[in-house]
N, C-alpha and C positions, 0 to 999 in steps of 0.2 A: 424562439419561434421565428424571428426575422432571419436568423442565419439559416435555419432549416429551409425556409421559403426561398432564400437567395440561392442556396446550393441546389435545391430542387429545380428551380427555373433555369439555373445555369446548365445543369446536366441535361435537363429536358430540352432546353433550347438547342444545345449542341447536337443531341440525338435527332431532334426534329430537322435541324439543318442538314445533317448527314443524310437522313432518309429522304428529305425533299430533293436534295441535289441528285441523289441516286435515282429517285422515283421519276423526276422530270427527264433525266437522260434516258431512262428506260421507256417512259411514255412516248417520248419524241423519237424513239429508235435512233438515237445518235449512233453514228458508225462505230465509234469506240465501244459503246455498250453492246452493240450487235457482235462485234468482233470478240469481245470478252465472253459473251454467252456461247458463241460458236466454238471458241477455244476450249471451253469447258464441256462441249458436246451437246449443248442445248440448241433447239431451233430458234430462229429469229422471231417467230411469232409469239414466243414467251415474253419478250421484252415489254410490250405494252401492258400485258396482264400484270407483270411484276410492278410496273410503274404505277398503275391504278391502285394496286393493293398497298403499296408503300405510301402513296399520297393519302389514301383513306385512313391508313394507320396513323399518319401524322395528324390528320383532322381529329381522329378519335382520341389521340393523346392530348391535344391542346384544348378541346372543347370541354368546358366543365359540365358536371351534372350527369355523366354517364360512366360510373366507375367500372361496371362490368365490361363495357366496350373498351375502356382504357386497358383493362386486364388482357383482353383479346389482342389489342394492338401490341402490347409488350410481347405476348406470346408469338404473334406473327413476325415481329422483328427478330426474335430469337431464332425462329424457324428459318427465316430468310438468311440470317448470318451463318447459322449452322450449316445450311445447305451450301452457301458460298465457300465456307471454310473447308468442308468435306470435299467439295468439287475441286477446289484448288489443290488440296493435298493429293486427291485421287489421280489427277492428271500430271502430277509430278512438278507442279510449280514450286520454285524455290521459296523458302520461308519469308524472304523479303517481300514477296507478293501477297501472301495470305496472312502474315503476321499482323498487319494493320487492322484486320477484322477484329482482333482482340480488343482494340480500342472501342469499337462499336459495342462489343459485349460488356465492357466496363461501363460505358455510358448507360446501357440498358439496365444493368444491375444497380448502378447508383441512382438513376432516376426512379426505378421501381421501388427500391428500399426507402428512398426519401419520400416518395408519394405515399407509401404505406404508413410511414411515421407521421407524415403531415395530416393525412385524413383520418388517422386512427383505424387500425385494422378491423374494427368492429363492423364496418360497412361490408366487409368481405367474409365475416365469420359465418359458419353454417347456422341456420336457424335451429334453435332447440325449442322444444315445446311439449306437446302432449304425448309424443311417442317416447315412452320411457321403458327401460329394460328392468327397472326395479320391480320386485314382486311384493 
């Protein structure tokens, strides 16, 4: 159990750091972040929105007691990285520019799976009860 917790917090900490750095640069509309968005064809006003969303996702990931919110944070991070990957490929960026996004996907997958094992997937299982199909 200690190894599981260690690996969970290691991957989750790295994921949180990645998203925090990205979120802060988006929120503050750092010129490099704006240039990156514009290169991909997105307007500059999208940057603060993405920054707030990423930072809220990090909070949801790190605050205990809200398993559904954590699930949504993982999903949001996947959507964010999937959009970034697709956009990079669509504008013809070389693989060296968009391949590092796969590291983010690996961190999300590892953190998510370790979280599920750590908390026991029962918290996320659908409720079964009085609605039965048996005759």
